[in-house]
ROKOLLO-808979 format. One line per 3 residues: number of its first residue (from 1); their letters; for each residue z, x, y of N, C-alpha, C. Coordinates in pm, 1 decimal, padded with zeros to 6 digits. Example, Ala and Ser with C-alpha at 12.3 -4.5 7.8 and 13.67 -1.06 7.14 Angstrom:
<nodes>
1) AS) 00780.0:01319.0:-00569.0:00780.0:01230.0:-00450.0:00780.0:01320.0:-00330.0 | 00708.0:01285.0:-00225.0:00714.0:01367.0:-00106.0:00787.0:01290.0:00003.0 $
</nodes>
This chain:
<nodes>
1) MRF) 03185.7:00766.0:14609.6:03220.0:00659.5:14703.6:03333.8:00704.4:14793.8 | 03324.8:00667.6:14919.9:03428.5:00702.8:15016.3:03480.2:00576.7:15084.9 | 03608.6:00579.7:15118.8:03673.4:00471.8:15191.6:03762.6:00534.0:15298.9 $
4) IAI) 03786.1:00458.4:15404.4:03882.6:00497.1:15506.4:03988.7:00388.2:15514.4 | 04115.4:00428.6:15516.8:04226.0:00333.7:15530.0:04302.4:00360.5:15659.2 | 04335.9:00252.7:15727.9:04416.8:00259.8:15849.2:04521.7:00149.7:15842.6 $
7) GDI) 04617.8:00153.8:15931.7:04717.7:00048.5:15933.8:04790.8:00039.9:16065.0 | 04874.0:-00062.3:16074.5:04958.7:-00081.4:16193.2:04877.0:-00067.0:16321.6 | 04774.8:-00149.9:16330.1:04686.2:-00147.0:16446.9:04758.0:-00202.8:16569.5 $
10) HEY) 04829.0:-00313.4:16551.2:04906.6:-00374.2:16659.8:04824.3:-00391.3:16787.3 | 04698.5:-00435.6:16767.0:04606.8:-00469.8:16876.5:04552.2:-00348.8:16950.4 | 04587.1:-00229.8:16907.2:04540.0:-00108.4:16974.4:04413.7:-00059.4:16903.6 $
13) VRN) 04299.3:-00081.0:16966.5:04171.1:-00045.8:16903.9:04096.9:00065.0:16980.2 | 04163.6:00127.2:17075.3:04095.2:00229.0:17155.7:04059.1:00352.9:17075.8 | 04123.2:00372.5:16961.0:04090.4:00488.1:16878.2:03971.3:00463.7:16785.9 $
16) LPA) 03918.7:00342.3:16783.7:03807.9:00314.4:16692.5:03683.3:00398.2:16722.6 | 03646.0:00422.2:16848.8:03529.7:00509.8:16871.2:03548.7:00649.3:16813.3 | 03670.5:00703.1:16821.2:03696.4:00835.2:16763.9:03694.4:00831.4:16611.3 $
19) LRP) 03726.2:00714.9:16554.7:03724.8:00700.8:16408.8:03583.2:00683.2:16355.0 | 03494.2:00631.7:16438.1:03359.5:00595.3:16392.3:03286.9:00707.0:16317.3 | 03288.8:00831.9:16364.2:03217.8:00936.6:16288.5:03269.2:00953.0:16145.6 $
22) HLS) 03397.6:00927.3:16124.1:03455.4:00940.8:15990.9:03414.2:00824.9:15899.6 | 03363.5:00717.9:15959.3:03325.1:00600.6:15882.1:03183.9:00610.1:15826.6 | 03107.6:00705.7:15874.2:02969.7:00720.4:15829.2:02965.5:00742.8:15677.9 $
25) GTE) 02889.3:00660.8:15608.9:02872.6:00676.1:15465.4:02984.6:00618.5:15381.0 | 03081.1:00551.0:15443.4:03190.5:00492.5:15366.8:03155.8:00350.9:15322.0 | 03222.8:00307.7:15215.6:03198.0:00173.9:15160.3:03270.6:00065.6:15239.5 $
28) AVV) 03389.6:00096.8:15288.9:03470.1:-00004.8:15356.4:03585.0:00060.4:15431.1 | 03639.4:-00016.2:15526.1:03764.7:00018.3:15593.5:03874.0:-00071.4:15536.3 | 03982.2:-00010.4:15491.0:04094.3:-00084.4:15433.4:04208.4:-00084.0:15534.7 $
31) VTG) 04255.2:-00203.3:15571.2:04363.9:-00216.8:15668.3:04489.5:-00261.5:15594.9 | 04594.9:-00179.9:15601.8:04714.4:-00206.3:15522.2:04805.7:-00313.2:15581.6 | 04777.9:-00358.3:15704.4:04856.1:-00466.0:15763.5:04887.7:-00443.4:15910.0 $
34) DLT) 04938.6:-00549.9:15973.9:04974.7:-00549.9:16115.8:04853.2:-00528.1:16205.4 | 04766.6:-00626.7:16206.0:04655.0:-00625.2:16299.9:04703.3:-00650.3:16442.1 | 04809.2:-00732.8:16457.5:04850.5:-00779.9:16589.1:04997.3:-00747.5:16617.4 $
37) NYG) 05041.3:-00786.3:16735.2:05183.1:-00787.2:16772.0:05227.2:-00932.5:16784.9 | 05274.5:-00991.3:16676.5:05319.8:-01130.0:16673.8:05206.1:-01227.7:16701.1 | 05081.3:-01183.7:16680.9:04966.6:-01267.4:16711.1:04925.3:-01356.2:16595.3 $
40) GRD) 04843.4:-01457.7:16629.9:04791.9:-01551.1:16531.5:04644.0:-01530.6:16505.9 | 04576.0:-01639.1:16466.7:04435.8:-01631.4:16425.5:04345.8:-01575.4:16535.5 | 04362.0:-01624.9:16657.9:04270.7:-01585.8:16764.9:04280.2:-01436.4:16794.2 $
43) KAR) 04400.5:-01386.6:16805.0:04417.4:-01243.7:16833.2:04370.1:-01160.9:16713.9 | 04400.3:-01205.2:16593.2:04355.8:-01131.1:16474.7:04203.8:-01127.9:16466.8 | 04138.5:-01238.4:16505.2:03992.4:-01240.5:16502.6:03934.4:-01137.9:16600.6 $
46) QIL) 03997.8:-01121.8:16714.9:03952.1:-01020.3:16811.5:03960.2:-00880.3:16751.2 | 04068.0:-00853.3:16680.6:04083.2:-00721.6:16618.7:03980.9:-00702.7:16507.6 | 03957.2:-00806.9:16429.5:03855.0:-00798.8:16324.4:03718.0:-00771.6:16382.8 $
49) DAL) 03686.8:-00837.9:16493.0:03557.3:-00814.9:16557.9:03542.9:-00669.4:16600.8 | 03650.9:-00612.9:16654.4:03646.5:-00472.1:16695.7:03628.7:-00381.3:16575.1 | 03699.0:-00411.2:16466.3:03684.1:-00330.8:16345.5:03542.2:-00338.5:16291.0 $
52) RSA) 03486.5:-00457.1:16289.6:03352.0:-00474.0:16235.3:03245.6:-00411.4:16322.6 | 03277.1:-00392.2:16449.2:03181.4:-00320.4:16534.3:03175.3:-00173.0:16496.1 | 03282.8:-00124.6:16431.9:03285.9:00014.4:16386.5:03235.6:00028.7:16243.3 $
55) HPR) 03257.6:-00074.0:16161.0:03211.2:-00072.5:16021.6:03193.7:-00217.1:15976.1 | 03082.5:-00250.2:15910.6:03056.4:-00390.1:15875.6:03144.9:-00446.3:15765.0 | 03202.5:-00360.0:15681.1:03283.9:-00410.6:15570.0:03429.2:-00371.6:15589.6 $
58) VLA) 03513.6:-00473.3:15600.3:03656.8:-00454.7:15620.9:03732.3:-00531.5:15512.8 | 03833.7:-00468.8:15455.1:03931.6:-00536.7:15371.2:04064.6:-00528.1:15443.5 | 04136.7:-00640.2:15453.0:04258.3:-00639.7:15534.5:04359.6:-00739.9:15481.6 $
61) QLG) 04482.6:-00724.1:15528.8:04588.2:-00820.0:15498.7:04682.4:-00827.1:15617.8 | 04758.2:-00934.9:15624.0:04853.1:-00947.4:15733.7:04971.9:-00853.7:15711.4 | 05032.1:-00813.6:15822.2:05156.8:-00738.2:15816.9:05271.8:-00827.8:15858.1 $
64) NLD) 05390.7:-00772.7:15865.3:05506.5:-00855.7:15901.1:05503.1:-00900.9:16046.5 | 05427.5:-00831.2:16132.3:05418.3:-00872.4:16272.8:05296.4:-00959.9:16302.2 | 05226.8:-01001.8:16198.6:05121.1:-01102.2:16212.5:05177.5:-01238.8:16175.3 $
67) QRE) 05139.5:-01340.9:16251.5:05178.8:-01475.7:16214.4:05116.8:-01512.3:16079.6 | 05182.2:-01600.1:16005.8:05134.9:-01632.9:15870.9:04996.2:-01696.1:15870.6 | 04956.6:-01757.2:15979.0:04823.4:-01816.9:15983.9:04712.9:-01712.5:15975.2 $
70) VDG) 04745.1:-01585.7:16001.9:04644.6:-01479.4:15989.3:04598.4:-01466.5:15844.5 | 04686.5:-01497.7:15750.3:04649.0:-01492.7:15609.2:04532.6:-01587.0:15580.9 | 04538.8:-01707.3:15637.1:04431.4:-01804.0:15617.6:04300.4:-01757.4:15678.6 $
73) LLT) 04309.3:-01693.5:15795.2:04188.4:-01640.4:15858.4:04122.3:-01536.5:15768.7 | 04200.1:-01443.0:15718.0:04143.6:-01336.5:15635.1:04083.9:-01392.9:15506.6 | 04147.7:-01496.1:15451.9:04092.0:-01560.3:15333.0:03959.7:-01627.3:15364.6 $
76) SEG) 03954.3:-01698.6:15476.3:03830.4:-01767.7:15514.1:03716.9:-01669.8:15541.1 | 03752.5:-01548.5:15581.8:03651.7:-01445.9:15607.5:03611.4:-01371.4:15479.4 | 03681.9:-01397.9:15370.9:03649.2:-01334.7:15243.7:03686.9:-01188.5:15234.7 $
79) INL) 03790.0:-01147.5:15311.0:03826.1:-01005.4:15315.6:03973.5:-00980.9:15286.1 | 04044.6:-01084.2:15240.0:04189.7:-01076.3:15228.2:04232.4:-00997.0:15105.2 | 04329.3:-00906.1:15123.4:04389.7:-00831.5:15013.7:04525.8:-00886.3:14973.2 $
82) HGR) 04584.2:-00970.6:15054.5:04719.7:-01018.3:15027.3:04721.6:-01107.7:14903.6 | 04787.8:-01059.5:14798.5:04794.6:-01136.5:14675.7:04664.1:-01144.9:14599.9 | 04571.0:-01057.6:14636.0:04438.7:-01060.5:14575.1:04394.9:-00920.2:14536.6 $
85) GVR) 04302.7:-00914.3:14442.9:04239.8:-00789.3:14406.8:04093.4:-00793.1:14444.7 | 04045.7:-00684.5:14501.4:03904.7:-00672.5:14540.0:03850.8:-00544.7:14478.6 | 03739.1:-00556.3:14410.4:03679.6:-00439.8:14346.3:03547.9:-00403.5:14414.6 $
88) IGD) 03534.8:-00276.3:14448.5:03411.3:-00221.7:14503.2:03370.3:-00106.9:14411.8 | 03263.4:-00126.7:14336.3:03224.8:-00027.0:14238.0:03336.3:-00008.3:14136.5 | 03375.0:00115.6:14112.7:03480.4:00145.9:14016.2:03620.8:00133.5:14073.3 $
91) VGF) 03632.3:00106.9:14202.9:03762.8:00109.5:14269.7:03812.6:-00032.5:14297.2 | 03933.1:-00062.0:14248.3:03995.7:-00190.0:14275.5:04111.5:-00173.4:14372.1 | 04121.6:-00265.4:14468.2:04230.2:-00265.5:14566.4:04312.4:-00392.9:14547.2 $
94) AGC) 04445.0:-00379.1:14538.4:04534.6:-00493.4:14520.3:04644.1:-00487.4:14625.8 | 04662.6:-00595.5:14701.5:04750.7:-00587.7:14816.9:04866.4:-00685.3:14818.6 | 04961.5:-00653.3:14903.8:05070.2:-00744.2:14940.8:05103.0:-00718.3:15086.7 $
97) GGS) 05079.1:-00816.4:15170.7:05108.0:-00802.0:15312.2:05253.4:-00835.2:15344.3 | 05281.4:-00848.2:15474.3:05417.5:-00876.4:15517.0:05512.2:-00762.8:15482.3 | 05639.6:-00795.1:15472.5:05739.4:-00692.8:15437.5:05858.0:-00758.3:15370.2 $
100) NPT) 05944.7:-00674.7:15317.4:06074.7:-00724.5:15273.2:06156.9:-00762.2:15397.3 | 06268.7:-00831.3:15381.7:06344.5:-00878.3:15498.7:06386.6:-00764.5:15592.2 | 06374.2:-00789.4:15721.1:06415.2:-00693.9:15824.2:06527.6:-00755.0:15907.9 $
103) PFS) 06597.3:-00673.8:15988.1:06700.8:-00729.2:16076.7:06642.1:-00808.3:16193.0 | 06508.8:-00808.5:16206.7:06445.9:-00863.3:16326.7:06380.3:-00998.8:16304.0 | 06385.6:-01051.0:16183.0:06326.6:-01182.1:16151.0:06182.3:-01191.7:16199.8 $
106) TPT) 06101.6:-01096.0:16157.1:05960.9:-01093.9:16198.6:05883.6:-01205.1:16127.4 | 05762.3:-01237.1:16175.5:05693.2:-01358.5:16128.8:05664.4:-01366.7:15979.8 | 05634.0:-01253.5:15915.4:05593.2:-01261.0:15774.6:05678.0:-01166.9:15690.3 $
109) EFT) 05783.0:-01222.9:15633.3:05873.2:-01147.7:15547.0:05889.4:-01222.2:15414.5 | 05909.9:-01145.1:15307.6:05923.7:-01202.4:15174.3:06046.9:-01144.7:15106.1 | 06100.4:-01219.1:15012.1:06206.6:-01164.3:14928.0:06145.1:-01060.0:14834.6 $
112) EAE) 06231.1:-00978.5:14776.4:06182.0:-00879.4:14681.2:06114.3:-00947.2:14561.5 | 06169.0:-01058.2:14517.5:06108.8:-01130.9:14405.4:05969.0:-01180.2:14442.2 | 05953.1:-01229.7:14564.3:05820.9:-01275.8:14608.2:05721.9:-01160.2:14615.3 $
115) IET) 05766.4:-01045.2:14666.4:05677.9:-00929.2:14675.3:05629.7:-00888.6:14537.4 | 05719.6:-00886.7:14441.7:05680.7:-00848.4:14305.6:05578.2:-00946.2:14248.2 | 05600.3:-01075.6:14269.7:05506.7:-01177.1:14220.1:05369.4:-01161.9:14285.5 $
118) ILE) 05369.0:-01139.2:14416.4:05243.2:-01124.5:14489.6:05166.2:-01002.4:14441.1 | 05235.5:-00890.6:14427.3:05168.9:-00768.0:14382.1:05116.9:-00781.4:14239.2 | 05194.4:-00843.6:14151.9:05150.2:-00859.9:14014.1:05028.0:-00951.0:14006.0 $
121) RAW) 05024.6:-01054.8:14087.7:04907.6:-01143.4:14090.4:04783.6:-01066.8:14134.6 | 04799.0:-00987.2:14240.1:04685.9:-00907.8:14288.3:04642.8:-00804.8:14184.4 | 04741.9:-00739.5:14124.4:04712.3:-00636.4:14025.1:04632.1:-00692.3:13907.7 $
124) SEI) 04664.5:-00814.2:13865.5:04595.7:-00874.0:13750.6:04445.6:-00887.2:13774.5 | 04404.8:-00890.8:13900.4:04263.2:-00907.0:13933.1:04186.7:-00775.2:13933.6 | 04258.8:-00661.9:13927.6:04189.9:-00532.0:13924.0:04235.4:-00447.2:13805.9 $
127) ADA) 04312.4:-00507.2:13716.4:04373.4:-00429.9:13607.7:04270.9:-00356.9:13522.5 | 04149.0:-00410.8:13513.7:04047.0:-00347.3:13430.3:03955.9:-00253.0:13508.0 | 03985.5:-00230.4:13636.3:03904.2:-00137.0:13714.5:03933.6:00006.7:13671.5 $
130) PLR) 03832.7:00093.2:13666.8:03856.2:00232.6:13628.9:03953.1:00305.4:13721.8 | 03948.8:00272.0:13851.2:04036.0:00334.9:13950.6:04104.4:00224.1:14029.4 | 04237.2:00237.5:14046.1:04313.0:00126.0:14103.3:04403.7:00172.8:14216.6 $
133) VLV) 04394.5:00100.8:14328.3:04470.2:00133.7:14449.2:04560.6:00016.6:14484.3 | 04688.7:00042.0:14494.1:04785.5:-00058.7:14537.0:04802.4:-00047.7:14688.1 | 04802.2:-00163.0:14755.8:04809.0:-00163.3:14902.7:04922.3:-00256.2:14948.5 $
136) PHC) 05047.5:-00212.6:14937.7:05158.0:-00290.2:14993.2:05183.2:-00249.0:15138.3 | 05189.4:-00346.1:15227.8:05218.5:-00309.2:15366.7:05353.6:-00239.1:15375.5 | 05448.8:-00288.3:15299.1:05582.4:-00228.6:15298.7:05587.7:-00114.6:15197.2 $
139) PPK) 05638.1:00002.0:15234.4:05641.5:00116.0:15142.1:05748.9:00101.0:15035.2 | 05740.1:00181.6:14929.9:05842.3:00178.5:14825.9:05974.6:00237.6:14874.2 | 06081.6:00181.6:14826.2:06217.4:00224.1:14863.7:06245.8:00367.7:14819.3 $
142) GTK) 06316.4:00440.5:14905.7:06367.4:00571.7:14869.1:06264.3:00682.2:14870.5 | 06173.2:00678.7:14965.6:06067.6:00779.7:14974.8:06061.3:00835.7:15116.7 | 05979.3:00937.8:15134.8:05958.2:00993.9:15268.0:05888.1:00894.7:15359.9 $
145) VDR) 05816.3:00799.6:15301.6:05733.7:00709.9:15382.5:05800.1:00575.9:15412.3 | 05930.2:00562.4:15381.9:06002.0:00439.2:15417.4:06126.0:00468.7:15500.5 | 06134.7:00590.4:15552.9:06256.1:00633.4:15622.2:06243.5:00612.7:15773.2 $
148) TAG) 06339.5:00541.8:15830.9:06339.4:00517.5:15974.4:06382.1:00642.7:16050.1 | 06367.6:00637.5:16182.4:06409.2:00750.5:16266.1:06558.1:00777.8:16250.9 | 06634.1:00675.2:16217.6:06777.6:00692.2:16197.6:06815.6:00740.0:16058.5 $
151) GLH) 06714.5:00762.3:15973.2:06740.7:00816.2:15840.8:06761.2:00713.9:15731.4 | 06745.9:00585.0:15762.6:06765.1:00481.3:15662.6:06637.2:00459.5:15582.0 | 06652.3:00438.6:15452.6:06538.7:00402.9:15366.5:06532.0:00250.2:15359.3 $
154) VGS) 06427.1:00192.6:15416.6:06420.0:00047.2:15432.0:06302.3:-00013.4:15354.6 | 06246.2:00062.3:15262.4:06132.7:00012.3:15185.4:06172.8:-00090.9:15081.8 | 06073.8:-00128.1:15001.8:06089.1:-00236.6:14905.3:06118.4:-00185.1:14765.1 $
157) TAV) 06223.3:-00239.3:14703.8:06252.1:-00205.8:14564.9:06146.5:-00264.3:14472.2 | 06092.6:-00379.6:14508.2:05989.0:-00442.1:14425.9:05860.9:-00358.9:14425.1 | 05822.6:-00307.0:14541.8:05703.5:-00221.4:14548.4:05723.3:-00099.3:14459.5 $
160) RSV) 05840.3:-00039.2:14468.3:05866.7:00079.2:14384.7:05858.7:00043.2:14236.0 | 05915.4:-00070.9:14199.1:05915.3:-00113.3:14060.0:05773.1:-00133.2:14007.7 | 05689.1:-00196.1:14087.7:05550.5:-00219.6:14045.0:05475.5:-00087.4:14030.3 $
163) IER) 05498.0:00005.5:14122.4:05433.4:00136.9:14111.1:05475.2:00205.9:13981.8 | 05604.1:00205.2:13955.5:05654.2:00273.2:13835.4:05601.6:00208.5:13707.7 | 05584.1:00078.0:13710.7:05541.4:00005.9:13590.9:05390.2:00011.6:13570.3 $
166) RKP) 05314.1:-00003.6:13677.8:05168.7:-00017.2:13667.2:05093.2:00114.6:13682.8 | 05154.6:00213.3:13744.2:05093.8:00346.0:13758.5:04952.7:00341.3:13819.4 | 04939.2:00289.8:13940.9:04808.4:00294.4:14006.3:04766.8:00439.1:14032.7 $
169) DLV) 04642.3:00457.9:14069.4:04594.8:00592.4:14101.2:04637.2:00636.1:14241.5 | 04663.6:00538.0:14327.8:04697.1:00566.9:14467.7:04767.7:00446.6:14526.4 | 04860.4:00472.5:14620.1:04925.5:00366.0:14696.8:04903.2:00393.1:14845.0 $
172) LTG) 04853.0:00292.7:14915.6:04834.2:00298.3:15060.9:04933.3:00202.4:15125.0 | 05011.7:00251.5:15219.3:05113.8:00167.6:15279.0:05123.2:00193.2:15429.3 | 05222.8:00132.4:15492.9:05240.3:00147.2:15638.1:05378.5:00099.6:15677.7 $
175) HIH) 05383.0:00013.7:15781.8:05503.7:-00058.6:15823.5:05604.5:00027.8:15897.9 | 05643.9:00141.1:15843.2:05742.4:00226.4:15909.6:05666.8:00334.5:15985.7 | 05649.5:00313.4:16115.5:05561.5:00398.2:16196.4:05602.1:00544.9:16193.4 $
178) EAR) 05731.9:00569.9:16202.5:05778.5:00708.1:16212.8:05777.2:00780.8:16078.9 | 05741.8:00707.5:15971.6:05742.8:00767.3:15837.9:05601.9:00803.2:15791.1 | 05513.7:00829.7:15885.0:05379.3:00875.9:15847.7:05391.9:00997.5:15756.7 $
181) GVD) 05320.8:00995.4:15645.6:05329.4:01109.8:15556.3:05284.7:01077.7:15416.0 | 05315.2:01169.7:15325.5:05273.7:01161.2:15185.7:05395.1:01185.4:15096.4 | 05406.6:01106.9:14992.6:05510.3:01127.8:14891.8:05453.0:01081.1:14758.4 $
184) EVG) 05537.2:01074.0:14658.1:05492.0:01021.0:14530.0:05605.3:00946.8:14462.1 | 05567.2:00852.5:14378.1:05661.6:00778.0:14296.0:05611.4:00786.0:14152.6 | 05686.8:00852.1:14066.9:05645.8:00866.0:13928.5:05511.2:00933.8:13911.9 $
187) GVP) 05482.6:01028.5:14000.2:05356.3:01100.3:13993.9:05241.2:01032.6:14064.4 | 05264.5:00912.5:14119.7:05160.3:00838.8:14192.2:05169.2:00872.8:14340.8 | 05059.7:00921.8:14401.9:05064.5:00953.0:14544.5:05077.6:00827.1:14629.9 $
190) VIN) 05163.5:00835.5:14731.2:05188.2:00725.3:14823.8:05165.6:00779.2:14964.7 | 05076.8:00713.3:15040.8:05040.9:00763.3:15173.4:05061.2:00655.2:15278.4 | 05133.7:00690.3:15382.5:05152.3:00606.0:15500.2:05077.6:00672.6:15614.9 $
193) AGP) 04970.4:00609.5:15660.8:04886.7:00668.4:15765.6:04950.8:00664.8:15902.7 | 05057.1:00584.7:15919.1:05115.2:00568.5:16051.5:05028.9:00475.9:16135.8 | 05073.1:00443.3:16256.5:04997.8:00349.6:16340.8:04867.9:00409.4:16392.1 $
196) LRE) 04766.6:00324.3:16403.3:04635.7:00369.8:16450.7:04645.2:00433.4:16589.1 | 04736.7:00383.8:16671.3:04754.4:00439.3:16806.0:04777.0:00590.6:16800.9 | 04844.0:00638.6:16696.3:04874.3:00781.3:16684.9:04766.9:00859.6:16609.6 $
199) GGF) 04660.8:00790.3:16569.0:04543.4:00859.5:16516.5:04543.4:00892.2:16369.5 | 04637.5:00839.7:16294.2:04640.7:00869.2:16151.5:04546.1:00781.3:16072.0 | 04484.4:00838.4:15969.9:04402.2:00760.0:15877.1:04398.4:00832.9:15743.5 $
202) VEI) 04354.0:00761.7:15641.3:04344.6:00818.7:15507.1:04198.8:00816.5:15463.2 | 04152.6:00929.6:15414.3:04018.7:00936.8:15356.0:04033.1:00937.5:15204.2 | 03962.3:00846.6:15139.1:03970.4:00830.0:14994.5:03832.1:00854.4:14935.8 $
205) VAE) 03827.0:00935.4:14832.3:03699.6:00967.5:14765.5:03713.5:00938.3:14616.8 | 03623.7:00855.6:14566.4:03615.3:00827.3:14423.3:03492.3:00898.6:14368.9 | 03516.9:00987.0:14273.7:03406.5:01069.9:14224.7:03437.5:01116.1:14083.1 $
208) SGT) 03337.3:01104.4:13995.5:03348.9:01153.0:13856.7:03473.5:01098.4:13787.0 | 03502.5:00970.5:13811.1:03614.1:00906.3:13743.1:03750.8:00940.6:13795.2 | 03758.1:01006.0:13910.1:03887.0:01040.4:13969.5:03892.3:00992.6:14113.5 $
211) LRA) 04014.2:00981.3:14162.5:04037.0:00936.8:14299.2:04120.9:01041.2:14370.3 | 04076.3:01084.1:14485.8:04158.1:01173.9:14566.2:04167.1:01118.5:14708.0 | 04279.2:01145.2:14770.5:04303.9:01091.2:14904.1:04370.3:01196.0:14990.4 $
214) ELR) 04338.0:01193.2:15118.2:04393.4:01290.5:15213.2:04435.2:01219.5:15340.5 | 04556.5:01249.3:15385.6:04604.2:01199.4:15514.7:04543.1:01285.2:15623.5 | 04475.1:01219.2:15717.0:04404.2:01292.5:15820.2:04444.9:01244.7:15959.5 $
217) QLE) 04400.0:01319.2:16060.4:04440.9:01291.3:16197.6:04319.7:01298.7:16289.1 | 04302.3:01199.5:16375.0:04195.9:01203.7:16473.8:04225.4:01312.7:16575.7 | 04120.4:01378.4:16619.7:04138.0:01476.3:16727.0:04170.8:01404.7:16855.6 $
220) RG) 04263.9:01459.5:16927.3:04303.8:01399.3:17055.8:04209.4:01445.3:17164.0 | 04161.5:01346.9:17243.1:04067.3:01379.9:17349.6:04135.3:01435.5:17473.0 $
</nodes>
């Protein structure tokens, strides 16, 4: 089974045609958050329509720059990962959208305690899956993938705690655009694909009871 993960779309869908060849034969597209730029249901629906034109099955959650009403839209569409677990074959995905508090008071922010509760609730729904993927929009604190351009680590302590405690097979995250890359927490790989505008995506392959993931880059036209 193959999956493609992207994040931080922020209404920029012009790279979807270039992504389409990579979607052939995949089970689903996983969106780690931030479909819009401060947008609500209507704008998020436009982005979902564009995503579905590239692949019929999408799993998604709101990011901190999506209005909270986007959560309701994704739930009504039956594709929400925020606070939920979704299993496709042997692979379970458990998500937490939004972010920990920022200096910018963005639309969807949670306390660290709330993030931990949300992730644990989602995790409980996939705990018995053979392969488990944690999908927090906000990266874990103190890693290569939560570091701002100014060198500050602004990730979530709660996300890190859940990773260390639950030991998922893979973590897919986003939120910090300039921190595109790969790191690990307690031996668990953590990948931030960066914003879709810059062409980053993650290819995930589940095979023979194992999960492997690779950070990839769209060719620039």
